[in-house]
ROKOLLO-908763 format. One record per atom (N, C-alpha, C): residue in three letters; atom name; x negated, y negated, z negated. Coordinates in nm, 2 decimals. Atoms other than C-alpha are relative to their C-alpha. Layout:
BEGIN
+------+------+--------+--------+--------+
: rest : atom :     px :     py :     pz :
+------+------+--------+--------+--------+
:  ALA :   CA :      X :      Y :      Z :
...
+------+------+--------+--------+--------+
***
This chain:
BEGIN
+------+------+--------+--------+--------+
: rest : atom :     px :     py :     pz :
+------+------+--------+--------+--------+
:  MET :    N :   0.06 :   0.13 :   0.00 :
:  MET :   CA :   6.74 :  -1.02 :   7.47 :
:  MET :    C :   0.01 :  -0.06 :  -0.14 :
:  LYS :    N :  -0.02 :   0.05 :   0.13 :
:  LYS :   CA :   6.88 :  -1.12 :   7.13 :
:  LYS :    C :  -0.10 :   0.07 :  -0.10 :
:  THR :    N :   0.09 :  -0.08 :   0.09 :
:  THR :   CA :   6.66 :  -0.85 :   6.97 :
:  THR :    C :  -0.14 :  -0.06 :   0.02 :
:  ILE :    N :   0.13 :   0.06 :  -0.03 :
:  ILE :   CA :   6.35 :  -1.00 :   7.14 :
:  ILE :    C :  -0.02 :  -0.14 :  -0.07 :
:  ILE :    N :   0.00 :   0.13 :   0.06 :
:  ILE :   CA :   6.43 :  -1.35 :   7.03 :
:  ILE :    C :   0.00 :   0.01 :  -0.16 :
:  SER :    N :   0.00 :  -0.01 :   0.15 :
:  SER :   CA :   6.51 :  -1.25 :   6.67 :
:  SER :    C :  -0.14 :   0.06 :  -0.05 :
:  THR :    N :   0.13 :  -0.05 :   0.04 :
:  THR :   CA :   6.18 :  -1.05 :   6.66 :
:  THR :    C :  -0.10 :  -0.11 :   0.00 :
:  ILE :    N :   0.09 :   0.11 :  -0.01 :
:  ILE :   CA :   5.99 :  -1.35 :   6.78 :
:  ILE :    C :   0.01 :  -0.10 :  -0.12 :
:  LEU :    N :  -0.02 :   0.09 :   0.11 :
:  LEU :   CA :   6.15 :  -1.57 :   6.52 :
:  LEU :    C :  -0.05 :   0.06 :  -0.13 :
:  ILE :    N :   0.05 :  -0.07 :   0.12 :
:  ILE :   CA :   6.07 :  -1.32 :   6.24 :
:  ILE :    C :  -0.15 :  -0.01 :   0.00 :
:  VAL :    N :   0.14 :   0.01 :   0.00 :
:  VAL :   CA :   5.71 :  -1.31 :   6.35 :
:  VAL :    C :  -0.05 :  -0.14 :  -0.03 :
:  LEU :    N :   0.03 :   0.14 :   0.02 :
:  LEU :   CA :   5.69 :  -1.69 :   6.37 :
:  LEU :    C :   0.02 :  -0.04 :  -0.15 :
:  PHE :    N :  -0.02 :   0.03 :   0.14 :
:  PHE :   CA :   5.84 :  -1.72 :   6.02 :
:  PHE :    C :  -0.10 :   0.06 :  -0.09 :
:  SER :    N :   0.10 :  -0.07 :   0.08 :
:  SER :   CA :   5.61 :  -1.46 :   5.88 :
:  SER :    C :  -0.14 :  -0.07 :   0.01 :
:  VAL :    N :   0.13 :   0.07 :  -0.01 :
:  VAL :   CA :   5.30 :  -1.64 :   6.02 :
:  VAL :    C :   0.00 :  -0.13 :  -0.08 :
:  SER :    N :  -0.01 :   0.13 :   0.08 :
:  SER :   CA :   5.42 :  -1.97 :   5.87 :
:  SER :    C :  -0.01 :   0.02 :  -0.15 :
:  LEU :    N :   0.02 :  -0.03 :   0.14 :
:  LEU :   CA :   5.44 :  -1.81 :   5.53 :
:  LEU :    C :  -0.14 :   0.02 :  -0.04 :
:  PHE :    N :   0.14 :  -0.03 :   0.03 :
:  PHE :   CA :   5.07 :  -1.72 :   5.55 :
:  PHE :    C :  -0.09 :  -0.12 :   0.03 :
:  ALA :    N :   0.08 :   0.11 :  -0.03 :
:  ALA :   CA :   4.96 :  -2.06 :   5.67 :
:  ALA :    C :  -0.05 :  -0.06 :  -0.13 :
:  VAL :    N :   0.07 :   0.04 :   0.12 :
:  VAL :   CA :   4.72 :  -2.20 :   5.42 :
:  VAL :    C :   0.00 :  -0.16 :   0.00 :
:  SER :    N :   0.00 :   0.15 :   0.01 :
:  SER :   CA :   4.77 :  -2.56 :   5.30 :
:  SER :    C :  -0.13 :  -0.04 :  -0.06 :
:  PRO :    N :   0.14 :   0.05 :   0.05 :
:  PRO :   CA :   4.46 :  -2.77 :   5.22 :
:  PRO :    C :   0.00 :   0.01 :  -0.15 :
:  VAL :    N :   0.03 :   0.01 :   0.14 :
:  VAL :   CA :   4.31 :  -2.75 :   4.88 :
:  VAL :    C :  -0.05 :  -0.14 :  -0.02 :
:  LYS :    N :   0.04 :   0.13 :   0.02 :
:  LYS :   CA :   4.28 :  -3.10 :   4.75 :
:  LYS :    C :  -0.08 :  -0.01 :  -0.13 :
:  VAL :    N :   0.09 :   0.02 :   0.12 :
:  VAL :   CA :   4.01 :  -3.21 :   4.51 :
:  VAL :    C :   0.02 :  -0.15 :  -0.05 :
:  TYR :    N :  -0.03 :   0.13 :   0.05 :
:  TYR :   CA :   4.09 :  -3.50 :   4.28 :
:  TYR :    C :  -0.11 :  -0.04 :  -0.10 :
:  ASN :    N :   0.09 :   0.06 :   0.10 :
:  ASN :   CA :   3.88 :  -3.73 :   4.07 :
:  ASN :    C :   0.05 :   0.01 :  -0.14 :
:  LYS :    N :  -0.03 :  -0.02 :   0.14 :
:  LYS :   CA :   3.88 :  -3.65 :   3.70 :
:  LYS :    C :   0.13 :   0.07 :  -0.02 :
:  THR :    N :  -0.13 :  -0.07 :   0.02 :
:  THR :   CA :   4.24 :  -3.57 :   3.59 :
:  THR :    C :   0.11 :  -0.05 :   0.08 :
:  SER :    N :  -0.10 :   0.07 :  -0.08 :
:  SER :   CA :   4.42 :  -3.78 :   3.84 :
:  SER :    C :   0.07 :   0.10 :   0.10 :
:  VAL :    N :  -0.07 :  -0.08 :  -0.10 :
:  VAL :   CA :   4.69 :  -3.63 :   4.07 :
:  VAL :    C :   0.06 :  -0.09 :   0.10 :
:  TYR :    N :  -0.04 :   0.09 :  -0.10 :
:  TYR :   CA :   4.74 :  -3.94 :   4.28 :
:  TYR :    C :  -0.07 :   0.02 :   0.13 :
:  SER :    N :   0.06 :  -0.02 :  -0.13 :
:  SER :   CA :   4.68 :  -3.91 :   4.65 :
:  SER :    C :  -0.11 :  -0.10 :   0.03 :
:  SER :    N :   0.10 :   0.10 :  -0.01 :
:  SER :   CA :   4.47 :  -4.22 :   4.63 :
:  SER :    C :  -0.13 :   0.04 :  -0.07 :
:  ASP :    N :   0.12 :  -0.05 :   0.07 :
:  ASP :   CA :   4.23 :  -4.03 :   4.40 :
:  ASP :    C :  -0.05 :   0.13 :   0.06 :
:  VAL :    N :   0.05 :  -0.12 :  -0.07 :
:  VAL :   CA :   4.17 :  -3.74 :   4.64 :
:  VAL :    C :  -0.14 :  -0.03 :   0.04 :
:  ILE :    N :   0.14 :   0.02 :  -0.04 :
:  ILE :   CA :   3.79 :  -3.71 :   4.68 :
:  ILE :    C :  -0.02 :   0.07 :   0.13 :
:  CYS :    N :   0.02 :  -0.07 :  -0.12 :
:  CYS :   CA :   3.80 :  -3.45 :   4.95 :
:  CYS :    C :   0.11 :   0.11 :   0.01 :
:  ASN :    N :  -0.09 :  -0.11 :  -0.01 :
:  ASN :   CA :   4.01 :  -3.16 :   5.08 :
:  ASN :    C :  -0.06 :   0.11 :   0.09 :
:  LEU :    N :   0.05 :  -0.12 :  -0.07 :
:  LEU :   CA :   3.93 :  -2.81 :   5.21 :
:  LEU :    C :   0.11 :   0.06 :   0.09 :
:  SER :    N :  -0.10 :  -0.06 :  -0.09 :
:  SER :   CA :   4.12 :  -2.68 :   5.52 :
:  SER :    C :  -0.08 :   0.07 :   0.11 :
:  ASN :    N :   0.06 :  -0.07 :  -0.11 :
:  ASN :   CA :   4.02 :  -2.42 :   5.77 :
:  ASN :    C :  -0.15 :   0.01 :  -0.01 :
:  SER :    N :   0.15 :  -0.01 :   0.03 :
:  SER :   CA :   3.67 :  -2.37 :   5.62 :
:  SER :    C :  -0.08 :  -0.13 :   0.03 :
:  LYS :    N :   0.07 :   0.13 :  -0.01 :
:  LYS :   CA :   3.59 :  -2.74 :   5.65 :
:  LYS :    C :   0.04 :  -0.09 :  -0.12 :
:  VAL :    N :  -0.03 :   0.10 :   0.10 :
:  VAL :   CA :   3.56 :  -3.00 :   5.38 :
:  VAL :    C :   0.01 :  -0.14 :   0.06 :
:  TYR :    N :  -0.02 :   0.13 :  -0.06 :
:  TYR :   CA :   3.70 :  -3.34 :   5.48 :
:  TYR :    C :   0.00 :  -0.11 :  -0.11 :
:  LYS :    N :  -0.01 :   0.11 :   0.09 :
:  LYS :   CA :   3.67 :  -3.68 :   5.32 :
:  LYS :    C :   0.14 :  -0.03 :  -0.03 :
:  LYS :    N :  -0.13 :   0.04 :   0.05 :
:  LYS :   CA :   3.97 :  -3.78 :   5.11 :
:  LYS :    C :   0.11 :   0.09 :   0.05 :
:  ASN :    N :  -0.11 :  -0.07 :  -0.05 :
:  ASN :   CA :   4.30 :  -3.68 :   5.27 :
:  ASN :    C :  -0.01 :   0.03 :   0.15 :
:  SER :    N :   0.02 :   0.00 :  -0.14 :
:  SER :   CA :   4.16 :  -3.68 :   5.62 :
:  SER :    C :   0.00 :   0.15 :   0.06 :
:  VAL :    N :   0.02 :  -0.13 :  -0.07 :
:  VAL :   CA :   4.17 :  -3.39 :   5.87 :
:  VAL :    C :  -0.06 :  -0.03 :   0.14 :
:  TYR :    N :   0.06 :   0.03 :  -0.13 :
:  TYR :   CA :   3.99 :  -3.57 :   6.15 :
:  TYR :    C :  -0.14 :   0.06 :   0.00 :
:  SER :    N :   0.13 :  -0.06 :  -0.02 :
:  SER :   CA :   3.68 :  -3.40 :   6.29 :
:  SER :    C :  -0.12 :  -0.10 :  -0.04 :
:  SER :    N :   0.10 :   0.10 :   0.04 :
:  SER :   CA :   3.48 :  -3.72 :   6.23 :
:  SER :    C :  -0.02 :  -0.01 :  -0.15 :
:  ASP :    N :   0.01 :   0.00 :   0.15 :
:  ASP :   CA :   3.55 :  -3.69 :   5.86 :
:  ASP :    C :  -0.04 :   0.13 :  -0.07 :
:  VAL :    N :   0.05 :  -0.13 :   0.06 :
:  VAL :   CA :   3.41 :  -3.34 :   5.81 :
:  VAL :    C :  -0.13 :  -0.02 :  -0.07 :
:  VAL :    N :   0.12 :   0.02 :   0.08 :
:  VAL :   CA :   3.15 :  -3.35 :   5.53 :
:  VAL :    C :  -0.09 :   0.13 :   0.02 :
:  CYS :    N :   0.08 :  -0.13 :  -0.02 :
:  CYS :   CA :   3.05 :  -2.98 :   5.57 :
:  CYS :    C :   0.10 :   0.11 :   0.04 :
:  ASN :    N :  -0.08 :  -0.12 :  -0.04 :
:  ASN :   CA :   3.18 :  -2.65 :   5.71 :
:  ASN :    C :  -0.06 :   0.13 :  -0.05 :
:  ILE :    N :   0.04 :  -0.13 :   0.06 :
:  ILE :   CA :   3.16 :  -2.29 :   5.60 :
:  ILE :    C :   0.01 :   0.10 :   0.11 :
:  ARG :    N :   0.00 :  -0.11 :  -0.09 :
:  ARG :   CA :   3.06 :  -2.00 :   5.81 :
:  ARG :    C :  -0.07 :   0.12 :  -0.08 :
:  ASP :    N :   0.05 :  -0.12 :   0.07 :
:  ASP :   CA :   3.02 :  -1.66 :   5.64 :
:  ASP :    C :  -0.05 :  -0.05 :  -0.14 :
:  ASN :    N :   0.05 :   0.04 :   0.13 :
:  ASN :   CA :   2.80 :  -1.73 :   5.33 :
:  ASN :    C :  -0.09 :  -0.13 :   0.01 :
:  LYS :    N :   0.08 :   0.12 :  -0.02 :
:  LYS :   CA :   2.65 :  -2.06 :   5.46 :
:  LYS :    C :   0.08 :  -0.12 :   0.01 :
:  ILE :    N :  -0.06 :   0.13 :  -0.01 :
:  ILE :   CA :   2.74 :  -2.42 :   5.43 :
:  ILE :    C :  -0.08 :  -0.09 :   0.09 :
:  TYR :    N :   0.07 :   0.08 :  -0.10 :
:  TYR :   CA :   2.65 :  -2.65 :   5.73 :
:  TYR :    C :   0.04 :  -0.14 :  -0.01 :
:  LYS :    N :  -0.03 :   0.15 :   0.00 :
:  LYS :   CA :   2.63 :  -3.03 :   5.76 :
:  LYS :    C :   0.11 :  -0.02 :   0.11 :
:  ALA :    N :  -0.10 :   0.05 :  -0.09 :
:  ALA :   CA :   2.94 :  -3.19 :   5.92 :
:  ALA :    C :   0.07 :   0.12 :   0.08 :
:  ASN :    N :  -0.06 :  -0.10 :  -0.08 :
:  ASN :   CA :   3.07 :  -2.98 :   6.21 :
:  ASN :    C :  -0.11 :   0.10 :   0.07 :
:  SER :    N :   0.11 :  -0.08 :  -0.06 :
:  SER :   CA :   2.73 :  -2.82 :   6.29 :
:  SER :    C :   0.00 :   0.14 :  -0.03 :
:  VAL :    N :   0.02 :  -0.14 :   0.02 :
:  VAL :   CA :   2.66 :  -2.45 :   6.32 :
:  VAL :    C :  -0.15 :   0.04 :   0.03 :
:  TYR :    N :   0.14 :  -0.03 :  -0.02 :
:  TYR :   CA :   2.28 :  -2.49 :   6.38 :
:  TYR :    C :  -0.07 :   0.04 :  -0.12 :
:  THR :    N :   0.08 :  -0.04 :   0.11 :
:  THR :   CA :   2.04 :  -2.31 :   6.16 :
:  THR :    C :  -0.07 :  -0.11 :  -0.07 :
:  SER :    N :   0.07 :   0.11 :   0.06 :
:  SER :   CA :   1.85 :  -2.63 :   6.10 :
:  SER :    C :   0.10 :  -0.09 :  -0.09 :
:  ASP :    N :  -0.09 :   0.08 :   0.08 :
:  ASP :   CA :   2.17 :  -2.78 :   5.95 :
:  ASP :    C :   0.07 :   0.07 :  -0.11 :
:  VAL :    N :  -0.05 :  -0.07 :   0.11 :
:  VAL :   CA :   2.23 :  -2.52 :   5.69 :
:  VAL :    C :  -0.03 :  -0.08 :  -0.13 :
:  ILE :    N :   0.03 :   0.07 :   0.13 :
:  ILE :   CA :   2.27 :  -2.70 :   5.35 :
:  ILE :    C :  -0.03 :   0.10 :  -0.11 :
:  TYR :    N :   0.02 :  -0.11 :   0.11 :
:  TYR :   CA :   2.31 :  -2.39 :   5.13 :
:  TYR :    C :   0.04 :   0.13 :   0.06 :
:  THR :    N :  -0.03 :  -0.14 :  -0.03 :
:  THR :   CA :   2.31 :  -2.02 :   5.16 :
:  THR :    C :   0.04 :   0.06 :  -0.14 :
:  ILE :    N :  -0.05 :  -0.06 :   0.13 :
:  ILE :   CA :   2.51 :  -1.83 :   4.89 :
:  ILE :    C :  -0.01 :   0.15 :   0.01 :
:  ARG :    N :   0.01 :  -0.14 :   0.01 :
:  ARG :   CA :   2.43 :  -1.48 :   4.79 :
:  ARG :    C :   0.00 :   0.05 :  -0.14 :
:  ASP :    N :   0.00 :  -0.05 :   0.14 :
:  ASP :   CA :   2.52 :  -1.29 :   4.47 :
:  ASP :    C :   0.01 :  -0.10 :  -0.11 :
:  GLY :    N :  -0.01 :   0.10 :   0.10 :
:  GLY :   CA :   2.62 :  -1.60 :   4.28 :
:  GLY :    C :  -0.12 :  -0.10 :   0.00 :
:  LYS :    N :   0.12 :   0.09 :  -0.01 :
:  LYS :   CA :   2.29 :  -1.78 :   4.37 :
:  LYS :    C :   0.02 :  -0.09 :   0.12 :
:  VAL :    N :  -0.01 :   0.09 :  -0.11 :
:  VAL :   CA :   2.29 :  -2.09 :   4.58 :
:  VAL :    C :  -0.14 :  -0.05 :   0.04 :
:  TYR :    N :   0.13 :   0.02 :  -0.05 :
:  TYR :   CA :   1.98 :  -2.13 :   4.79 :
:  TYR :    C :   0.00 :  -0.13 :   0.09 :
:  LYS :    N :   0.02 :   0.12 :  -0.09 :
:  LYS :   CA :   1.85 :  -2.45 :   4.97 :
:  LYS :    C :  -0.01 :   0.05 :   0.14 :
:  GLY :    N :   0.01 :  -0.02 :  -0.14 :
:  GLY :   CA :   1.90 :  -2.44 :   5.34 :
:  GLY :    C :   0.03 :   0.15 :   0.04 :
:  ASN :    N :  -0.02 :  -0.13 :  -0.05 :
:  ASN :   CA :   1.87 :  -2.11 :   5.52 :
:  ASN :    C :  -0.08 :   0.11 :  -0.07 :
:  SER :    N :   0.10 :  -0.08 :   0.08 :
:  SER :   CA :   1.64 :  -1.96 :   5.26 :
:  SER :    C :   0.08 :   0.10 :  -0.09 :
:  VAL :    N :  -0.05 :  -0.09 :   0.10 :
:  VAL :   CA :   1.70 :  -1.66 :   5.04 :
:  VAL :    C :  -0.12 :   0.04 :  -0.10 :
:  TYR :    N :   0.11 :  -0.01 :   0.09 :
:  TYR :   CA :   1.37 :  -1.70 :   4.84 :
:  TYR :    C :   0.04 :  -0.04 :  -0.14 :
:  THR :    N :  -0.03 :   0.04 :   0.13 :
:  THR :   CA :   1.39 :  -1.71 :   4.47 :
:  THR :    C :  -0.04 :  -0.14 :  -0.03 :
:  SER :    N :   0.05 :   0.13 :   0.02 :
:  SER :   CA :   1.19 :  -2.03 :   4.47 :
:  SER :    C :   0.09 :  -0.11 :   0.05 :
:  ASP :    N :  -0.09 :   0.10 :  -0.06 :
:  ASP :   CA :   1.47 :  -2.20 :   4.67 :
:  ASP :    C :   0.14 :   0.00 :  -0.06 :
:  ILE :    N :  -0.13 :   0.00 :   0.07 :
:  ILE :   CA :   1.75 :  -2.13 :   4.43 :
:  ILE :    C :   0.03 :  -0.13 :  -0.07 :
:  VAL :    N :  -0.03 :   0.13 :   0.06 :
:  VAL :   CA :   1.92 :  -2.45 :   4.34 :
:  VAL :    C :   0.08 :   0.01 :  -0.12 :
:  MET :    N :  -0.08 :  -0.02 :   0.11 :
:  MET :   CA :   2.18 :  -2.32 :   4.11 :
:  MET :    C :   0.06 :   0.15 :   0.00 :
:  THR :    N :  -0.06 :  -0.14 :   0.01 :
:  THR :   CA :   2.34 :  -1.99 :   3.98 :
:  THR :    C :   0.14 :  -0.02 :  -0.06 :
:  ILE :    N :  -0.14 :   0.01 :   0.05 :
:  ILE :   CA :   2.71 :  -1.96 :   3.93 :
:  ILE :    C :   0.04 :   0.14 :  -0.05 :
:  ARG :    N :  -0.03 :  -0.13 :   0.06 :
:  ARG :   CA :   2.82 :  -1.69 :   3.69 :
:  ARG :    C :   0.10 :  -0.03 :  -0.12 :
:  ASP :    N :  -0.10 :   0.00 :   0.11 :
:  ASP :   CA :   3.12 :  -1.64 :   3.46 :
:  ASP :    C :   0.05 :  -0.14 :  -0.02 :
:  GLY :    N :  -0.06 :   0.14 :   0.01 :
:  GLY :   CA :   3.26 :  -1.99 :   3.53 :
:  GLY :    C :  -0.10 :  -0.11 :  -0.04 :
:  LYS :    N :   0.11 :   0.10 :   0.04 :
:  LYS :   CA :   2.93 :  -2.17 :   3.46 :
:  LYS :    C :  -0.09 :  -0.02 :   0.12 :
:  ILE :    N :   0.10 :   0.04 :  -0.10 :
:  ILE :   CA :   2.69 :  -2.35 :   3.69 :
:  ILE :    C :  -0.13 :  -0.03 :  -0.07 :
:  TYR :    N :   0.13 :   0.01 :   0.07 :
:  TYR :   CA :   2.33 :  -2.31 :   3.58 :
:  TYR :    C :  -0.10 :  -0.06 :   0.09 :
:  LYS :    N :   0.11 :   0.05 :  -0.08 :
:  LYS :   CA :   2.02 :  -2.49 :   3.70 :
:  LYS :    C :  -0.09 :   0.11 :   0.05 :
:  GLY :    N :   0.09 :  -0.10 :  -0.06 :
:  GLY :   CA :   1.81 :  -2.28 :   3.93 :
:  GLY :    C :   0.04 :   0.14 :  -0.03 :
:  THR :    N :  -0.03 :  -0.14 :   0.02 :
:  THR :   CA :   1.78 :  -1.92 :   3.83 :
:  THR :    C :   0.04 :   0.03 :  -0.15 :
:  SER :    N :  -0.03 :  -0.01 :   0.14 :
:  SER :   CA :   1.85 :  -1.98 :   3.46 :
:  SER :    C :   0.14 :   0.05 :  -0.03 :
:  VAL :    N :  -0.13 :  -0.04 :   0.05 :
:  VAL :   CA :   2.14 :  -1.83 :   3.27 :
:  VAL :    C :   0.00 :  -0.04 :  -0.15 :
:  TYR :    N :   0.00 :   0.05 :   0.14 :
:  TYR :   CA :   2.06 :  -2.01 :   2.94 :
:  TYR :    C :   0.10 :  -0.11 :  -0.02 :
:  THR :    N :  -0.11 :   0.10 :   0.04 :
:  THR :   CA :   2.33 :  -2.22 :   2.77 :
:  THR :    C :  -0.06 :  -0.14 :   0.02 :
:  SER :    N :   0.06 :   0.13 :  -0.01 :
:  SER :   CA :   2.09 :  -2.52 :   2.77 :
:  SER :    C :  -0.02 :  -0.05 :   0.14 :
:  ASP :    N :   0.01 :   0.03 :  -0.14 :
:  ASP :   CA :   2.07 :  -2.51 :   3.15 :
:  ASP :    C :   0.13 :   0.00 :   0.07 :
:  ILE :    N :  -0.14 :   0.01 :  -0.07 :
:  ILE :   CA :   2.45 :  -2.53 :   3.22 :
:  ILE :    C :   0.02 :  -0.14 :   0.05 :
:  ILE :    N :  -0.02 :   0.13 :  -0.07 :
:  ILE :   CA :   2.52 :  -2.81 :   3.46 :
:  ILE :    C :   0.15 :  -0.03 :  -0.02 :
:  ALA :    N :  -0.14 :   0.02 :   0.00 :
:  ALA :   CA :   2.90 :  -2.76 :   3.46 :
:  ALA :    C :   0.07 :   0.13 :  -0.04 :
:  THR :    N :  -0.08 :  -0.11 :   0.03 :
:  THR :   CA :   3.18 :  -2.53 :   3.35 :
:  THR :    C :   0.13 :  -0.01 :   0.08 :
:  ILE :    N :  -0.12 :  -0.01 :  -0.09 :
:  ILE :   CA :   3.47 :  -2.42 :   3.58 :
:  ILE :    C :   0.10 :   0.07 :  -0.07 :
:  ARG :    N :  -0.10 :  -0.07 :   0.08 :
:  ARG :   CA :   3.79 :  -2.34 :   3.41 :
:  ARG :    C :   0.14 :  -0.05 :   0.05 :
:  ASP :    N :  -0.13 :   0.03 :  -0.05 :
:  ASP :   CA :   4.15 :  -2.33 :   3.55 :
:  ASP :    C :   0.01 :  -0.11 :   0.10 :
:  GLY :    N :   0.00 :   0.10 :  -0.10 :
:  GLY :   CA :   4.07 :  -2.54 :   3.85 :
:  GLY :    C :  -0.06 :  -0.13 :  -0.03 :
:  LYS :    N :   0.06 :   0.12 :   0.05 :
:  LYS :   CA :   3.89 :  -2.80 :   3.65 :
:  LYS :    C :  -0.15 :   0.02 :  -0.01 :
:  VAL :    N :   0.15 :  -0.01 :   0.02 :
:  VAL :   CA :   3.51 :  -2.87 :   3.65 :
:  VAL :    C :  -0.04 :  -0.11 :  -0.10 :
:  TYR :    N :   0.04 :   0.08 :   0.11 :
:  TYR :   CA :   3.37 :  -3.00 :   3.33 :
:  TYR :    C :  -0.15 :  -0.03 :   0.00 :
:  LYS :    N :   0.15 :   0.02 :   0.02 :
:  LYS :   CA :   3.03 :  -3.16 :   3.25 :
:  LYS :    C :  -0.05 :   0.10 :  -0.10 :
:  GLY :    N :   0.07 :  -0.09 :   0.09 :
:  GLY :   CA :   2.79 :  -2.92 :   3.09 :
:  GLY :    C :   0.09 :   0.12 :  -0.05 :
:  THR :    N :  -0.07 :  -0.11 :   0.06 :
:  THR :   CA :   2.95 :  -2.67 :   2.84 :
:  THR :    C :   0.14 :  -0.05 :  -0.05 :
:  SER :    N :  -0.12 :   0.06 :   0.06 :
:  SER :   CA :   3.24 :  -2.90 :   2.75 :
:  SER :    C :   0.13 :   0.06 :   0.07 :
:  VAL :    N :  -0.13 :  -0.03 :  -0.06 :
:  VAL :   CA :   3.61 :  -2.81 :   2.81 :
:  VAL :    C :   0.10 :  -0.11 :  -0.05 :
:  TYR :    N :  -0.08 :   0.11 :   0.04 :
:  TYR :   CA :   3.74 :  -3.15 :   2.68 :
:  TYR :    C :   0.05 :  -0.07 :   0.13 :
:  THR :    N :  -0.06 :   0.07 :  -0.11 :
:  THR :   CA :   3.97 :  -3.34 :   2.91 :
:  THR :    C :  -0.08 :  -0.12 :   0.04 :
:  SER :    N :   0.08 :   0.12 :  -0.03 :
:  SER :   CA :   3.75 :  -3.65 :   2.89 :
:  SER :    C :  -0.13 :   0.04 :   0.07 :
:  ASP :    N :   0.12 :  -0.05 :  -0.07 :
:  ASP :   CA :   3.46 :  -3.44 :   3.04 :
:  ASP :    C :   0.03 :   0.06 :   0.14 :
:  ILE :    N :  -0.03 :  -0.05 :  -0.14 :
:  ILE :   CA :   3.65 :  -3.34 :   3.36 :
:  ILE :    C :  -0.07 :  -0.09 :   0.10 :
:  MET :    N :   0.07 :   0.08 :  -0.11 :
:  MET :   CA :   3.44 :  -3.44 :   3.66 :
:  MET :    C :   0.10 :  -0.01 :   0.12 :
:  PHE :    N :  -0.10 :   0.00 :  -0.11 :
:  PHE :   CA :   3.70 :  -3.33 :   3.92 :
:  PHE :    C :   0.08 :   0.13 :  -0.02 :
:  HIS :    N :  -0.08 :  -0.12 :   0.00 :
:  HIS :   CA :   3.97 :  -3.07 :   3.97 :
:  HIS :    C :   0.06 :   0.02 :   0.13 :
:  PHE :    N :  -0.06 :  -0.03 :  -0.13 :
:  PHE :   CA :   4.13 :  -2.89 :   4.26 :
:  PHE :    C :   0.13 :   0.08 :  -0.02 :
:  ASP :    N :  -0.13 :  -0.05 :   0.01 :
:  ASP :   CA :   4.48 :  -2.77 :   4.33 :
:  ASP :    C :   0.03 :   0.13 :   0.07 :
:  GLY :    N :  -0.02 :  -0.13 :  -0.07 :
:  GLY :   CA :   4.44 :  -2.43 :   4.48 :
:  GLY :    C :  -0.11 :   0.10 :  -0.03 :
:  TYR :    N :   0.10 :  -0.11 :   0.02 :
:  TYR :   CA :   4.22 :  -2.12 :   4.50 :
:  TYR :    C :  -0.12 :  -0.03 :   0.09 :
:  LEU :    N :   0.12 :   0.01 :  -0.08 :
:  LEU :   CA :   3.86 :  -2.15 :   4.62 :
:  LEU :    C :  -0.09 :   0.12 :  -0.03 :
:  THR :    N :   0.10 :  -0.11 :   0.01 :
:  THR :   CA :   3.62 :  -1.87 :   4.69 :
:  THR :    C :  -0.13 :  -0.07 :  -0.05 :
:  LEU :    N :   0.13 :   0.05 :   0.04 :
:  LEU :   CA :   3.26 :  -1.91 :   4.56 :
:  LEU :    C :  -0.06 :  -0.09 :   0.10 :
:  VAL :    N :   0.07 :   0.08 :  -0.10 :
:  VAL :   CA :   3.13 :  -2.04 :   4.89 :
:  VAL :    C :   0.08 :  -0.13 :   0.02 :
:  GLU :    N :  -0.09 :   0.12 :  -0.02 :
:  GLU :   CA :   3.43 :  -2.28 :   4.93 :
:  GLU :    C :  -0.03 :  -0.09 :  -0.12 :
:  PHE :    N :   0.03 :   0.09 :   0.12 :
:  PHE :   CA :   3.36 :  -2.41 :   4.57 :
:  PHE :    C :  -0.13 :  -0.07 :   0.02 :
:  VAL :    N :   0.14 :   0.06 :  -0.02 :
:  VAL :   CA :   2.99 :  -2.47 :   4.66 :
:  VAL :    C :   0.01 :  -0.11 :   0.10 :
:  ALA :    N :  -0.02 :   0.10 :  -0.10 :
:  ALA :   CA :   3.10 :  -2.66 :   4.97 :
:  ALA :    C :   0.07 :  -0.13 :  -0.06 :
:  VAL :    N :  -0.07 :   0.11 :   0.07 :
:  VAL :   CA :   3.34 :  -2.87 :   4.76 :
:  VAL :    C :  -0.10 :  -0.07 :  -0.10 :
:  TRP :    N :   0.10 :   0.05 :   0.10 :
:  TRP :   CA :   3.06 :  -2.92 :   4.49 :
:  TRP :    C :  -0.09 :  -0.09 :   0.08 :
:  TYR :    N :   0.09 :   0.08 :  -0.09 :
:  TYR :   CA :   2.83 :  -3.05 :   4.77 :
:  TYR :    C :   0.07 :  -0.13 :   0.04 :
:  ALA :    N :  -0.07 :   0.12 :  -0.05 :
:  ALA :   CA :   3.09 :  -3.29 :   4.90 :
:  ALA :    C :   0.02 :  -0.10 :  -0.12 :
:  VAL :    N :  -0.03 :   0.09 :   0.12 :
:  VAL :   CA :   3.18 :  -3.43 :   4.55 :
:  VAL :    C :  -0.13 :  -0.05 :  -0.05 :
:  MET :    N :   0.12 :   0.05 :   0.07 :
:  MET :   CA :   2.83 :  -3.45 :   4.41 :
:  MET :    C :  -0.11 :  -0.07 :   0.09 :
:  TYR :    N :   0.12 :   0.05 :  -0.08 :
:  TYR :   CA :   2.60 :  -3.53 :   4.71 :
:  TYR :    C :   0.04 :  -0.07 :   0.13 :
:  ALA :    N :  -0.03 :   0.04 :  -0.13 :
:  ALA :   CA :   2.79 :  -3.63 :   5.02 :
:  ALA :    C :   0.01 :  -0.15 :   0.02 :
:  TRP :    N :  -0.02 :   0.15 :  -0.01 :
:  TRP :   CA :   2.85 :  -4.00 :   4.94 :
:  TRP :    C :  -0.11 :  -0.07 :  -0.07 :
+------+------+--------+--------+--------+
***
């Protein structure tokens, strides 16, 4: 009996070690909780520090980002494939909104320096090609996959 209980406790402890805490996204260089723009938890981006389902801005399924809590095809905001971000459920070249490559966000299909929208570096997102502190648009306090980053980008740039 003691062996079973100790095994259960070990399993529960191990699971808690792998529980993922939310990634918080802050305005500019702030680290104050009042300056949290959104947070990502369990493949959903929430407003500010909220975790209420009514405050879901968008959610992630596979390589798609959906409006709020929806999973309907008609509610796909973006489809991400090979570093390209497509409008809606499309994968046509004409529907590419931006390309993310080597820590840079480019307009459409471009990879020219003049078409850089933002630079991502060490959890910070800078305007254009800048890496100056004064040009930080927002920053996040954890690891984001490409698809998660695009969901956060959408929440920060377009959701309000």
